[in-house]
PQR file of N, CA, C, O and H, with PARSE charges and radii, in Angstrom:
ATOM      1  N   MET A   1       0.838  -1.175   0.000 -0.4000 1.5000
ATOM      2  CA  MET A   1       0.000   0.000   0.000 -0.0000 2.0000
ATOM      3  C   MET A   1       0.886   1.242   0.000  0.5500 1.7000
ATOM      4  O   MET A   1       1.096   1.883   1.030 -0.5500 1.4000
ATOM      5  N   ALA A   2       1.396   1.561  -1.184 -0.4000 1.5000
ATOM      6  CA  ALA A   2       2.288   2.711  -1.306 -0.0000 2.0000
ATOM      7  C   ALA A   2       1.699   3.719  -2.270  0.5500 1.7000
ATOM      8  O   ALA A   2       1.245   3.370  -3.360 -0.5500 1.4000
ATOM      9  H   ALA A   2       1.225   1.041  -2.020  0.4000 1.0000
ATOM     10  N   ASN A   3       1.713   4.975  -1.854 -0.4000 1.5000
ATOM     11  CA  ASN A   3       1.245   6.023  -2.752 -0.0000 2.0000
ATOM     12  C   ASN A   3       2.345   6.384  -3.721  0.5500 1.7000
ATOM     13  O   ASN A   3       3.517   6.466  -3.354 -0.5500 1.4000
ATOM     14  H   ASN A   3       2.082   5.259  -0.969  0.4000 1.0000
ATOM     15  N   GLN A   4       1.957   6.596  -4.953 -0.4000 1.5000
ATOM     16  CA  GLN A   4       2.863   7.059  -5.995 -0.0000 2.0000
ATOM     17  C   GLN A   4       2.303   8.360  -6.554  0.5500 1.7000
ATOM     18  O   GLN A   4       1.092   8.576  -6.569 -0.5500 1.4000
ATOM     19  H   GLN A   4       1.005   6.529  -5.251  0.4000 1.0000
ATOM     20  N   THR A   5       3.198   9.214  -7.009 -0.4000 1.5000
ATOM     21  CA  THR A   5       2.792  10.414  -7.726 -0.0000 2.0000
ATOM     22  C   THR A   5       3.415  10.330  -9.110  0.5500 1.7000
ATOM     23  O   THR A   5       4.628  10.187  -9.259 -0.5500 1.4000
ATOM     24  H   THR A   5       4.182   9.038  -6.998  0.4000 1.0000
ATOM     25  N   ARG A   6       2.557  10.424 -10.120 -0.4000 1.5000
ATOM     26  CA  ARG A   6       3.005  10.307 -11.512 -0.0000 2.0000
ATOM     27  C   ARG A   6       2.362  11.418 -12.336  0.5500 1.7000
ATOM     28  O   ARG A   6       1.399  12.059 -11.913 -0.5500 1.4000
ATOM     29  H   ARG A   6       1.571  10.540  -9.999  0.4000 1.0000
ATOM     30  N   ILE A   7       2.922  11.625 -13.523 -0.4000 1.5000
ATOM     31  CA  ILE A   7       2.426  12.662 -14.429 -0.0000 2.0000
ATOM     32  C   ILE A   7       1.861  12.013 -15.684  0.5500 1.7000
ATOM     33  O   ILE A   7       2.448  11.092 -16.252 -0.5500 1.4000
ATOM     34  H   ILE A   7       3.703  11.105 -13.867  0.4000 1.0000
ATOM     35  N   ILE A   8       0.711  12.517 -16.097 -0.4000 1.5000
ATOM     36  CA  ILE A   8       0.065  12.074 -17.335 -0.0000 2.0000
ATOM     37  C   ILE A   8      -0.041  13.277 -18.258  0.5500 1.7000
ATOM     38  O   ILE A   8      -0.534  14.331 -17.857 -0.5500 1.4000
ATOM     39  H   ILE A   8       0.234  13.266 -15.636  0.4000 1.0000
ATOM     40  N   LYS A   9       0.420  13.123 -19.490 -0.4000 1.5000
ATOM     41  CA  LYS A   9       0.246  14.163 -20.514 -0.0000 2.0000
ATOM     42  C   LYS A   9      -1.121  13.945 -21.137  0.5500 1.7000
ATOM     43  O   LYS A   9      -1.471  12.828 -21.516 -0.5500 1.4000
ATOM     44  H   LYS A   9       0.821  12.267 -19.816  0.4000 1.0000
ATOM     45  N   ILE A  10      -1.896  15.028 -21.242 -0.4000 1.5000
ATOM     46  CA  ILE A  10      -3.260  14.934 -21.764 -0.0000 2.0000
ATOM     47  C   ILE A  10      -3.413  15.878 -22.948  0.5500 1.7000
ATOM     48  O   ILE A  10      -3.366  17.098 -22.790 -0.5500 1.4000
ATOM     49  H   ILE A  10      -1.611  15.936 -20.934  0.4000 1.0000
ATOM     50  N   ASP A  11      -3.597  15.308 -24.132 -0.4000 1.5000
ATOM     51  CA  ASP A  11      -3.850  16.116 -25.318 -0.0000 2.0000
ATOM     52  C   ASP A  11      -5.350  16.200 -25.549  0.5500 1.7000
ATOM     53  O   ASP A  11      -6.085  15.249 -25.284 -0.5500 1.4000
ATOM     54  H   ASP A  11      -3.635  14.317 -24.260  0.4000 1.0000
ATOM     55  N   GLY A  12      -5.794  17.345 -26.044 -0.4000 1.5000
ATOM     56  CA  GLY A  12      -7.202  17.525 -26.379 -0.0000 2.0000
ATOM     57  C   GLY A  12      -7.968  18.413 -25.416  0.5500 1.7000
ATOM     58  O   GLY A  12      -9.147  18.687 -25.636 -0.5500 1.4000
ATOM     59  H   GLY A  12      -5.196  18.118 -26.259  0.4000 1.0000
ATOM     60  N   MET A  13      -7.317  18.870 -24.349 -0.4000 1.5000
ATOM     61  CA  MET A  13      -7.996  19.777 -23.416 -0.0000 2.0000
ATOM     62  C   MET A  13      -7.921  21.202 -23.965  0.5500 1.7000
ATOM     63  O   MET A  13      -6.863  21.664 -24.394 -0.5500 1.4000
ATOM     64  H   MET A  13      -6.359  18.647 -24.170  0.4000 1.0000
ATOM     65  N   THR A  14      -9.073  21.892 -23.941 -0.4000 1.5000
ATOM     66  CA  THR A  14      -9.097  23.258 -24.468 -0.0000 2.0000
ATOM     67  C   THR A  14      -9.677  24.287 -23.511  0.5500 1.7000
ATOM     68  O   THR A  14      -9.558  25.489 -23.746 -0.5500 1.4000
ATOM     69  H   THR A  14      -9.933  21.518 -23.592  0.4000 1.0000
ATOM     70  N   CYS A  15     -10.313  23.821 -22.417 -0.4000 1.5000
ATOM     71  CA  CYS A  15     -10.991  24.768 -21.537 -0.0000 2.0000
ATOM     72  C   CYS A  15     -11.158  24.191 -20.135  0.5500 1.7000
ATOM     73  O   CYS A  15     -10.775  23.053 -19.863 -0.5500 1.4000
ATOM     74  H   CYS A  15     -10.410  22.844 -22.226  0.4000 1.0000
ATOM     75  N   GLY A  16     -11.728  24.989 -19.269 -0.4000 1.5000
ATOM     76  CA  GLY A  16     -11.980  24.539 -17.911 -0.0000 2.0000
ATOM     77  C   GLY A  16     -12.939  23.364 -17.842  0.5500 1.7000
ATOM     78  O   GLY A  16     -12.858  22.539 -16.931 -0.5500 1.4000
ATOM     79  H   GLY A  16     -12.039  25.913 -19.490  0.4000 1.0000
ATOM     80  N   GLY A  17     -13.840  23.290 -18.797 -0.4000 1.5000
ATOM     81  CA  GLY A  17     -14.752  22.148 -18.848 -0.0000 2.0000
ATOM     82  C   GLY A  17     -14.007  20.848 -19.079  0.5500 1.7000
ATOM     83  O   GLY A  17     -14.386  19.804 -18.549 -0.5500 1.4000
ATOM     84  H   GLY A  17     -13.906  23.960 -19.537  0.4000 1.0000
ATOM     85  N   CYS A  18     -12.946  20.913 -19.871 -0.4000 1.5000
ATOM     86  CA  CYS A  18     -12.120  19.724 -20.109 -0.0000 2.0000
ATOM     87  C   CYS A  18     -11.430  19.294 -18.816  0.5500 1.7000
ATOM     88  O   CYS A  18     -11.346  18.102 -18.518 -0.5500 1.4000
ATOM     89  H   CYS A  18     -12.638  21.761 -20.302  0.4000 1.0000
ATOM     90  N   VAL A  19     -10.943  20.257 -18.061 -0.4000 1.5000
ATOM     91  CA  VAL A  19     -10.311  19.968 -16.773 -0.0000 2.0000
ATOM     92  C   VAL A  19     -11.325  19.279 -15.865  0.5500 1.7000
ATOM     93  O   VAL A  19     -11.002  18.289 -15.209 -0.5500 1.4000
ATOM     94  H   VAL A  19     -11.012  21.225 -18.304  0.4000 1.0000
ATOM     95  N   ALA A  20     -12.540  19.796 -15.827 -0.4000 1.5000
ATOM     96  CA  ALA A  20     -13.594  19.190 -15.012 -0.0000 2.0000
ATOM     97  C   ALA A  20     -13.898  17.767 -15.481  0.5500 1.7000
ATOM     98  O   ALA A  20     -14.143  16.883 -14.660 -0.5500 1.4000
ATOM     99  H   ALA A  20     -12.802  20.601 -16.360  0.4000 1.0000
ATOM    100  N   SER A  21     -13.882  17.546 -16.779 -0.4000 1.5000
ATOM    101  CA  SER A  21     -14.137  16.204 -17.316 -0.0000 2.0000
ATOM    102  C   SER A  21     -13.067  15.215 -16.875  0.5500 1.7000
ATOM    103  O   SER A  21     -13.373  14.063 -16.566 -0.5500 1.4000
ATOM    104  H   SER A  21     -13.682  18.264 -17.446  0.4000 1.0000
ATOM    105  N   VAL A  22     -11.811  15.659 -16.844 -0.4000 1.5000
ATOM    106  CA  VAL A  22     -10.722  14.798 -16.388 -0.0000 2.0000
ATOM    107  C   VAL A  22     -10.913  14.464 -14.908  0.5500 1.7000
ATOM    108  O   VAL A  22     -10.732  13.319 -14.495 -0.5500 1.4000
ATOM    109  H   VAL A  22     -11.562  16.594 -17.095  0.4000 1.0000
ATOM    110  N   HIS A  23     -11.280  15.471 -14.114 -0.4000 1.5000
ATOM    111  CA  HIS A  23     -11.537  15.227 -12.692 -0.0000 2.0000
ATOM    112  C   HIS A  23     -12.679  14.226 -12.514  0.5500 1.7000
ATOM    113  O   HIS A  23     -12.587  13.313 -11.694 -0.5500 1.4000
ATOM    114  H   HIS A  23     -11.427  16.402 -14.449  0.4000 1.0000
ATOM    115  N   THR A  24     -13.742  14.399 -13.274 -0.4000 1.5000
ATOM    116  CA  THR A  24     -14.890  13.496 -13.184 -0.0000 2.0000
ATOM    117  C   THR A  24     -14.505  12.084 -13.585  0.5500 1.7000
ATOM    118  O   THR A  24     -14.914  11.121 -12.937 -0.5500 1.4000
ATOM    119  H   THR A  24     -13.817  15.141 -13.940  0.4000 1.0000
ATOM    120  N   ALA A  25     -13.721  11.950 -14.649 -0.4000 1.5000
ATOM    121  CA  ALA A  25     -13.327  10.632 -15.154 -0.0000 2.0000
ATOM    122  C   ALA A  25     -12.479   9.861 -14.148  0.5500 1.7000
ATOM    123  O   ALA A  25     -12.501   8.630 -14.132 -0.5500 1.4000
ATOM    124  H   ALA A  25     -13.389  12.732 -15.176  0.4000 1.0000
ATOM    125  N   THR A  26     -11.742  10.569 -13.321 -0.4000 1.5000
ATOM    126  CA  THR A  26     -10.839   9.902 -12.384 -0.0000 2.0000
ATOM    127  C   THR A  26     -11.381   9.842 -10.960  0.5500 1.7000
ATOM    128  O   THR A  26     -10.835   9.121 -10.124 -0.5500 1.4000
ATOM    129  H   THR A  26     -11.724  11.569 -13.334  0.4000 1.0000
ATOM    130  N   SER A  27     -12.437  10.584 -10.672 -0.4000 1.5000
ATOM    131  CA  SER A  27     -12.916  10.691  -9.291 -0.0000 2.0000
ATOM    132  C   SER A  27     -13.486   9.390  -8.741  0.5500 1.7000
ATOM    133  O   SER A  27     -13.474   9.176  -7.528 -0.5500 1.4000
ATOM    134  H   SER A  27     -12.881  11.170 -11.351  0.4000 1.0000
ATOM    135  N   GLU A  28     -13.977   8.530  -9.602 -0.4000 1.5000
ATOM    136  CA  GLU A  28     -14.588   7.277  -9.147 -0.0000 2.0000
ATOM    137  C   GLU A  28     -13.596   6.117  -9.080  0.5500 1.7000
ATOM    138  O   GLU A  28     -13.974   5.011  -8.693 -0.5500 1.4000
ATOM    139  H   GLU A  28     -13.987   8.703 -10.586  0.4000 1.0000
ATOM    140  N   ILE A  29     -12.352   6.345  -9.445 -0.4000 1.5000
ATOM    141  CA  ILE A  29     -11.359   5.275  -9.435 -0.0000 2.0000
ATOM    142  C   ILE A  29     -10.871   5.063  -8.002  0.5500 1.7000
ATOM    143  O   ILE A  29     -10.321   5.971  -7.379 -0.5500 1.4000
ATOM    144  H   ILE A  29     -12.046   7.243  -9.760  0.4000 1.0000
ATOM    145  N   ASP A  30     -11.082   3.858  -7.495 -0.4000 1.5000
ATOM    146  CA  ASP A  30     -10.633   3.529  -6.149 -0.0000 2.0000
ATOM    147  C   ASP A  30      -9.105   3.575  -6.113  0.5500 1.7000
ATOM    148  O   ASP A  30      -8.434   2.921  -6.911 -0.5500 1.4000
ATOM    149  H   ASP A  30     -11.530   3.121  -8.001  0.4000 1.0000
ATOM    150  N   GLY A  31      -8.577   4.341  -5.194 -0.4000 1.5000
ATOM    151  CA  GLY A  31      -7.128   4.445  -5.052 -0.0000 2.0000
ATOM    152  C   GLY A  31      -6.561   5.784  -5.479  0.5500 1.7000
ATOM    153  O   GLY A  31      -5.437   6.128  -5.114 -0.5500 1.4000
ATOM    154  H   GLY A  31      -9.122   4.873  -4.545  0.4000 1.0000
ATOM    155  N   VAL A  32      -7.336   6.555  -6.258 -0.4000 1.5000
ATOM    156  CA  VAL A  32      -6.859   7.887  -6.635 -0.0000 2.0000
ATOM    157  C   VAL A  32      -7.003   8.800  -5.421  0.5500 1.7000
ATOM    158  O   VAL A  32      -8.106   9.023  -4.922 -0.5500 1.4000
ATOM    159  H   VAL A  32      -8.250   6.275  -6.555  0.4000 1.0000
ATOM    160  N   GLU A  33      -5.879   9.318  -4.959 -0.4000 1.5000
ATOM    161  CA  GLU A  33      -5.885  10.200  -3.788 -0.0000 2.0000
ATOM    162  C   GLU A  33      -6.134  11.649  -4.212  0.5500 1.7000
ATOM    163  O   GLU A  33      -7.057  12.297  -3.719 -0.5500 1.4000
ATOM    164  H   GLU A  33      -4.983   9.137  -5.364  0.4000 1.0000
ATOM    165  N   THR A  34      -5.305  12.150  -5.127 -0.4000 1.5000
ATOM    166  CA  THR A  34      -5.458  13.516  -5.634 -0.0000 2.0000
ATOM    167  C   THR A  34      -5.099  13.549  -7.108  0.5500 1.7000
ATOM    168  O   THR A  34      -4.314  12.735  -7.594 -0.5500 1.4000
ATOM    169  H   THR A  34      -4.555  11.624  -5.528  0.4000 1.0000
ATOM    170  N   ILE A  35      -5.689  14.505  -7.809 -0.4000 1.5000
ATOM    171  CA  ILE A  35      -5.299  14.779  -9.185 -0.0000 2.0000
ATOM    172  C   ILE A  35      -5.332  16.285  -9.383  0.5500 1.7000
ATOM    173  O   ILE A  35      -6.309  16.949  -9.038 -0.5500 1.4000
ATOM    174  H   ILE A  35      -6.327  15.167  -7.414  0.4000 1.0000
ATOM    175  N   SER A  36      -4.264  16.808  -9.938 -0.4000 1.5000
ATOM    176  CA  SER A  36      -4.155  18.230 -10.240 -0.0000 2.0000
ATOM    177  C   SER A  36      -3.944  18.355 -11.738  0.5500 1.7000
ATOM    178  O   SER A  36      -2.964  17.842 -12.279 -0.5500 1.4000
ATOM    179  H   SER A  36      -3.470  16.269 -10.218  0.4000 1.0000
ATOM    180  N   VAL A  37      -4.870  19.042 -12.410 -0.4000 1.5000
ATOM    181  CA  VAL A  37      -4.819  19.157 -13.869 -0.0000 2.0000
ATOM    182  C   VAL A  37      -4.370  20.557 -14.239  0.5500 1.7000
ATOM    183  O   VAL A  37      -4.943  21.547 -13.783 -0.5500 1.4000
ATOM    184  H   VAL A  37      -5.666  19.459 -11.970  0.4000 1.0000
ATOM    185  N   ASP A  38      -3.335  20.633 -15.072 -0.4000 1.5000
ATOM    186  CA  ASP A  38      -2.786  21.908 -15.538 -0.0000 2.0000
ATOM    187  C   ASP A  38      -3.155  22.079 -17.005  0.5500 1.7000
ATOM    188  O   ASP A  38      -2.556  21.454 -17.880 -0.5500 1.4000
ATOM    189  H   ASP A  38      -2.869  19.829 -15.442  0.4000 1.0000
ATOM    190  N   LEU A  39      -4.139  22.924 -17.268 -0.4000 1.5000
ATOM    191  CA  LEU A  39      -4.627  23.131 -18.639 -0.0000 2.0000
ATOM    192  C   LEU A  39      -3.548  23.734 -19.531  0.5500 1.7000
ATOM    193  O   LEU A  39      -3.408  23.329 -20.685 -0.5500 1.4000
ATOM    194  H   LEU A  39      -4.625  23.431 -16.557  0.4000 1.0000
ATOM    195  N   ALA A  40      -2.792  24.684 -19.022 -0.4000 1.5000
ATOM    196  CA  ALA A  40      -1.779  25.375 -19.824 -0.0000 2.0000
ATOM    197  C   ALA A  40      -0.684  24.419 -20.316  0.5500 1.7000
ATOM    198  O   ALA A  40      -0.211  24.532 -21.447 -0.5500 1.4000
ATOM    199  H   ALA A  40      -2.905  25.013 -18.085  0.4000 1.0000
ATOM    200  N   ASP A  41      -0.293  23.481 -19.454 -0.4000 1.5000
ATOM    201  CA  ASP A  41       0.778  22.548 -19.818 -0.0000 2.0000
ATOM    202  C   ASP A  41       0.257  21.201 -20.299  0.5500 1.7000
ATOM    203  O   ASP A  41       1.043  20.334 -20.680 -0.5500 1.4000
ATOM    204  H   ASP A  41      -0.677  23.389 -18.536  0.4000 1.0000
ATOM    205  N   ASN A  42      -1.067  21.016 -20.285 -0.4000 1.5000
ATOM    206  CA  ASN A  42      -1.686  19.745 -20.693 -0.0000 2.0000
ATOM    207  C   ASN A  42      -1.153  18.563 -19.897  0.5500 1.7000
ATOM    208  O   ASN A  42      -0.845  17.509 -20.454 -0.5500 1.4000
ATOM    209  H   ASN A  42      -1.706  21.720 -19.975  0.4000 1.0000
ATOM    210  N   LEU A  43      -1.048  18.755 -18.580 -0.4000 1.5000
ATOM    211  CA  LEU A  43      -0.527  17.709 -17.707 -0.0000 2.0000
ATOM    212  C   LEU A  43      -1.464  17.494 -16.525  0.5500 1.7000
ATOM    213  O   LEU A  43      -2.162  18.409 -16.088 -0.5500 1.4000
ATOM    214  H   LEU A  43      -1.298  19.611 -18.128  0.4000 1.0000
ATOM    215  N   ALA A  44      -1.463  16.280 -16.026 -0.4000 1.5000
ATOM    216  CA  ALA A  44      -2.135  15.973 -14.768 -0.0000 2.0000
ATOM    217  C   ALA A  44      -1.120  15.300 -13.852  0.5500 1.7000
ATOM    218  O   ALA A  44      -0.400  14.390 -14.263 -0.5500 1.4000
ATOM    219  H   ALA A  44      -0.896  15.537 -16.381  0.4000 1.0000
ATOM    220  N   THR A  45      -1.075  15.756 -12.623 -0.4000 1.5000
ATOM    221  CA  THR A  45      -0.242  15.126 -11.605 -0.0000 2.0000
ATOM    222  C   THR A  45      -1.179  14.331 -10.714  0.5500 1.7000
ATOM    223  O   THR A  45      -2.090  14.883 -10.097 -0.5500 1.4000
ATOM    224  H   THR A  45      -1.660  16.496 -12.289  0.4000 1.0000
ATOM    225  N   VAL A  46      -0.943  13.024 -10.654 -0.4000 1.5000
ATOM    226  CA  VAL A  46      -1.846  12.119  -9.957 -0.0000 2.0000
ATOM    227  C   VAL A  46      -1.119  11.418  -8.815  0.5500 1.7000
ATOM    228  O   VAL A  46      -0.034  10.868  -9.001 -0.5500 1.4000
ATOM    229  H   VAL A  46      -0.203  12.576 -11.155  0.4000 1.0000
ATOM    230  N   THR A  47      -1.726  11.444  -7.634 -0.4000 1.5000
ATOM    231  CA  THR A  47      -1.234  10.653  -6.516 -0.0000 2.0000
ATOM    232  C   THR A  47      -2.250   9.547  -6.278  0.5500 1.7000
ATOM    233  O   THR A  47      -3.444   9.806  -6.132 -0.5500 1.4000
ATOM    234  H   THR A  47      -2.608  11.891  -7.482  0.4000 1.0000
ATOM    235  N   PHE A  48      -1.762   8.305  -6.238 -0.4000 1.5000
ATOM    236  CA  PHE A  48      -2.655   7.158  -6.131 -0.0000 2.0000
ATOM    237  C   PHE A  48      -2.008   6.040  -5.326  0.5500 1.7000
ATOM    238  O   PHE A  48      -0.789   5.979  -5.168 -0.5500 1.4000
ATOM    239  H   PHE A  48      -0.792   8.095  -6.356  0.4000 1.0000
ATOM    240  N   ASP A  49      -2.862   5.164  -4.826 -0.4000 1.5000
ATOM    241  CA  ASP A  49      -2.428   3.984  -4.078 -0.0000 2.0000
ATOM    242  C   ASP A  49      -2.221   2.862  -5.095  0.5500 1.7000
ATOM    243  O   ASP A  49      -3.182   2.371  -5.688 -0.5500 1.4000
ATOM    244  H   ASP A  49      -3.852   5.213  -4.954  0.4000 1.0000
ATOM    245  N   ASP A  50      -0.964   2.459  -5.293 -0.4000 1.5000
ATOM    246  CA  ASP A  50      -0.687   1.472  -6.337 -0.0000 2.0000
ATOM    247  C   ASP A  50      -1.122   0.055  -5.981  0.5500 1.7000
ATOM    248  O   ASP A  50      -0.994  -0.854  -6.801 -0.5500 1.4000
ATOM    249  H   ASP A  50      -0.184   2.858  -4.811  0.4000 1.0000
ATOM    250  N   SER A  51      -1.635  -0.141  -4.766 -0.4000 1.5000
ATOM    251  CA  SER A  51      -2.201  -1.451  -4.448 -0.0000 2.0000
ATOM    252  C   SER A  51      -3.669  -1.532  -4.876  0.5500 1.7000
ATOM    253  O   SER A  51      -4.260  -2.612  -4.881 -0.5500 1.4000
ATOM    254  H   SER A  51      -1.739   0.598  -4.101  0.4000 1.0000
ATOM    255  N   LYS A  52      -4.253  -0.383  -5.236 -0.4000 1.5000
ATOM    256  CA  LYS A  52      -5.664  -0.344  -5.630 -0.0000 2.0000
ATOM    257  C   LYS A  52      -5.869  -0.049  -7.110  0.5500 1.7000
ATOM    258  O   LYS A  52      -6.864  -0.481  -7.692 -0.5500 1.4000
ATOM    259  H   LYS A  52      -3.773   0.494  -5.232  0.4000 1.0000
ATOM    260  N   THR A  53      -4.942   0.679  -7.725 -0.4000 1.5000
ATOM    261  CA  THR A  53      -5.072   1.021  -9.142 -0.0000 2.0000
ATOM    262  C   THR A  53      -3.681   1.235  -9.724  0.5500 1.7000
ATOM    263  O   THR A  53      -2.681   1.197  -9.007 -0.5500 1.4000
ATOM    264  H   THR A  53      -4.134   1.030  -7.252  0.4000 1.0000
ATOM    265  N   SER A  54      -3.634   1.460 -11.024 -0.4000 1.5000
ATOM    266  CA  SER A  54      -2.363   1.701 -11.707 -0.0000 2.0000
ATOM    267  C   SER A  54      -2.452   2.998 -12.495  0.5500 1.7000
ATOM    268  O   SER A  54      -3.542   3.479 -12.806 -0.5500 1.4000
ATOM    269  H   SER A  54      -4.446   1.491 -11.606  0.4000 1.0000
ATOM    270  N   ILE A  55      -1.311   3.545 -12.808 -0.4000 1.5000
ATOM    271  CA  ILE A  55      -1.283   4.771 -13.612 -0.0000 2.0000
ATOM    272  C   ILE A  55      -1.880   4.507 -15.000  0.5500 1.7000
ATOM    273  O   ILE A  55      -2.486   5.394 -15.601 -0.5500 1.4000
ATOM    274  H   ILE A  55      -0.426   3.155 -12.556  0.4000 1.0000
ATOM    275  N   GLU A  56      -1.703   3.293 -15.495 -0.4000 1.5000
ATOM    276  CA  GLU A  56      -2.275   2.942 -16.801 -0.0000 2.0000
ATOM    277  C   GLU A  56      -3.798   2.947 -16.760  0.5500 1.7000
ATOM    278  O   GLU A  56      -4.446   3.381 -17.713 -0.5500 1.4000
ATOM    279  H   GLU A  56      -1.211   2.573 -15.007  0.4000 1.0000
ATOM    280  N   ALA A  57      -4.375   2.460 -15.650 -0.4000 1.5000
ATOM    281  CA  ALA A  57      -5.835   2.460 -15.518 -0.0000 2.0000
ATOM    282  C   ALA A  57      -6.370   3.883 -15.434  0.5500 1.7000
ATOM    283  O   ALA A  57      -7.435   4.184 -15.973 -0.5500 1.4000
ATOM    284  H   ALA A  57      -3.848   2.107 -14.876  0.4000 1.0000
ATOM    285  N   ILE A  58      -5.635   4.752 -14.760 -0.4000 1.5000
ATOM    286  CA  ILE A  58      -6.055   6.154 -14.652 -0.0000 2.0000
ATOM    287  C   ILE A  58      -5.993   6.817 -16.028  0.5500 1.7000
ATOM    288  O   ILE A  58      -6.913   7.538 -16.415 -0.5500 1.4000
ATOM    289  H   ILE A  58      -4.770   4.508 -14.322  0.4000 1.0000
ATOM    290  N   ALA A  59      -4.913   6.573 -16.762 -0.4000 1.5000
ATOM    291  CA  ALA A  59      -4.784   7.131 -18.116 -0.0000 2.0000
ATOM    292  C   ALA A  59      -5.885   6.601 -19.027  0.5500 1.7000
ATOM    293  O   ALA A  59      -6.413   7.342 -19.856 -0.5500 1.4000
ATOM    294  H   ALA A  59      -4.166   5.988 -16.447  0.4000 1.0000
ATOM    295  N   ALA A  60      -6.236   5.326 -18.883 -0.4000 1.5000
ATOM    296  CA  ALA A  60      -7.303   4.740 -19.704 -0.0000 2.0000
ATOM    297  C   ALA A  60      -8.637   5.416 -19.424  0.5500 1.7000
ATOM    298  O   ALA A  60      -9.421   5.639 -20.347 -0.5500 1.4000
ATOM    299  H   ALA A  60      -5.807   4.724 -18.210  0.4000 1.0000
ATOM    300  N   ALA A  61      -8.906   5.745 -18.168 -0.4000 1.5000
ATOM    301  CA  ALA A  61     -10.156   6.440 -17.827 -0.0000 2.0000
ATOM    302  C   ALA A  61     -10.198   7.823 -18.466  0.5500 1.7000
ATOM    303  O   ALA A  61     -11.254   8.273 -18.910 -0.5500 1.4000
ATOM    304  H   ALA A  61      -8.269   5.564 -17.418  0.4000 1.0000
ATOM    305  N   ILE A  62      -9.060   8.491 -18.512 -0.4000 1.5000
ATOM    306  CA  ILE A  62      -8.988   9.811 -19.160 -0.0000 2.0000
ATOM    307  C   ILE A  62      -9.203   9.661 -20.662  0.5500 1.7000
ATOM    308  O   ILE A  62      -9.889  10.475 -21.279 -0.5500 1.4000
ATOM    309  H   ILE A  62      -8.202   8.126 -18.151  0.4000 1.0000
ATOM    310  N   ASP A  63      -8.611   8.612 -21.253 -0.4000 1.5000
ATOM    311  CA  ASP A  63      -8.836   8.325 -22.680 -0.0000 2.0000
ATOM    312  C   ASP A  63     -10.323   8.113 -22.956  0.5500 1.7000
ATOM    313  O   ASP A  63     -10.860   8.637 -23.932 -0.5500 1.4000
ATOM    314  H   ASP A  63      -8.053   7.951 -20.751  0.4000 1.0000
ATOM    315  N   GLU A  64     -10.980   7.347 -22.099 -0.4000 1.5000
ATOM    316  CA  GLU A  64     -12.401   7.055 -22.276 -0.0000 2.0000
ATOM    317  C   GLU A  64     -13.261   8.305 -22.175  0.5500 1.7000
ATOM    318  O   GLU A  64     -14.375   8.340 -22.699 -0.5500 1.4000
ATOM    319  H   GLU A  64     -10.544   6.921 -21.306  0.4000 1.0000
ATOM    320  N   ALA A  65     -12.745   9.338 -21.500 -0.4000 1.5000
ATOM    321  CA  ALA A  65     -13.477  10.603 -21.388 -0.0000 2.0000
ATOM    322  C   ALA A  65     -13.303  11.466 -22.641  0.5500 1.7000
ATOM    323  O   ALA A  65     -13.876  12.551 -22.734 -0.5500 1.4000
ATOM    324  H   ALA A  65     -11.840   9.309 -21.075  0.4000 1.0000
ATOM    325  N   GLY A  66     -12.513  10.982 -23.602 -0.4000 1.5000
ATOM    326  CA  GLY A  66     -12.387  11.686 -24.875 -0.0000 2.0000
ATOM    327  C   GLY A  66     -11.079  12.410 -25.096  0.5500 1.7000
ATOM    328  O   GLY A  66     -10.960  13.204 -26.029 -0.5500 1.4000
ATOM    329  H   GLY A  66     -12.047  10.101 -23.526  0.4000 1.0000
ATOM    330  N   PHE A  67     -10.098  12.150 -24.254 -0.4000 1.5000
ATOM    331  CA  PHE A  67      -8.799  12.818 -24.384 -0.0000 2.0000
ATOM    332  C   PHE A  67      -7.738  11.788 -24.736  0.5500 1.7000
ATOM    333  O   PHE A  67      -7.987  10.584 -24.684 -0.5500 1.4000
ATOM    334  H   PHE A  67     -10.195  11.505 -23.496  0.4000 1.0000
ATOM    335  N   ASP A  68      -6.559  12.267 -25.092 -0.4000 1.5000
ATOM    336  CA  ASP A  68      -5.440  11.384 -25.404 -0.0000 2.0000
ATOM    337  C   ASP A  68      -4.444  11.472 -24.252  0.5500 1.7000
ATOM    338  O   ASP A  68      -3.667  12.423 -24.160 -0.5500 1.4000
ATOM    339  H   ASP A  68      -6.356  13.245 -25.134  0.4000 1.0000
ATOM    340  N   ALA A  69      -4.477  10.473 -23.380 -0.4000 1.5000
ATOM    341  CA  ALA A  69      -3.647  10.480 -22.167 -0.0000 2.0000
ATOM    342  C   ALA A  69      -2.453   9.568 -22.357  0.5500 1.7000
ATOM    343  O   ALA A  69      -2.594   8.426 -22.797 -0.5500 1.4000
ATOM    344  H   ALA A  69      -5.109   9.701 -23.455  0.4000 1.0000
ATOM    345  N   THR A  70      -1.274  10.078 -22.022 -0.4000 1.5000
ATOM    346  CA  THR A  70      -0.027   9.320 -22.124 -0.0000 2.0000
ATOM    347  C   THR A  70       0.722   9.451 -20.803  0.5500 1.7000
ATOM    348  O   THR A  70       0.925  10.556 -20.299 -0.5500 1.4000
ATOM    349  H   THR A  70      -1.160  11.005 -21.665  0.4000 1.0000
ATOM    350  N   VAL A  71       1.125   8.324 -20.255 -0.4000 1.5000
ATOM    351  CA  VAL A  71       1.876   8.328 -19.009 -0.0000 2.0000
ATOM    352  C   VAL A  71       3.287   8.839 -19.301  0.5500 1.7000
ATOM    353  O   VAL A  71       3.984   8.320 -20.173 -0.5500 1.4000
ATOM    354  H   VAL A  71       0.960   7.427 -20.664  0.4000 1.0000
ATOM    355  N   ALA A  72       3.696   9.875 -18.546 -0.4000 1.5000
ATOM    356  CA  ALA A  72       5.050  10.406 -18.691 -0.0000 2.0000
ATOM    357  C   ALA A  72       6.024   9.470 -18.009  0.5500 1.7000
ATOM    358  O   ALA A  72       5.712   8.879 -16.975 -0.5500 1.4000
ATOM    359  H   ALA A  72       3.131  10.296 -17.837  0.4000 1.0000
ATOM    360  N   ASN A  73       7.208   9.339 -18.591 -0.4000 1.5000
ATOM    361  CA  ASN A  73       8.235   8.484 -17.984 -0.0000 2.0000
ATOM    362  C   ASN A  73       8.704   9.090 -16.681  0.5500 1.7000
ATOM    363  O   ASN A  73       8.903  10.300 -16.569 -0.5500 1.4000
ATOM    364  H   ASN A  73       7.461   9.820 -19.431  0.4000 1.0000
ATOM    365  N   ALA A  74       8.874   8.232 -15.709 -0.4000 1.5000
ATOM    366  CA  ALA A  74       9.338   8.715 -14.402 -0.0000 2.0000
ATOM    367  C   ALA A  74      10.727   8.195 -14.120  0.5500 1.7000
ATOM    368  O   ALA A  74      11.295   8.490 -13.068 -0.5500 1.4000
ATOM    369  H   ALA A  74       8.711   7.250 -15.800  0.4000 1.0000
TER
END
């Protein structure tokens, strides 16, 4: 049960509504502790419990919301 903080690059965000959509897409994922979305840089910083979810699952949820999410190398 270790928290990790990772960065996801998100292409396709154009406004505050997009930021809200990313928050909504990730809010129901068990294990996501916090997510901070930066519209200007097209990045999300995610802190999550890696025993409950993975960064890939979080990125997939963002993809399903209509964006192109790519996990940044750490």
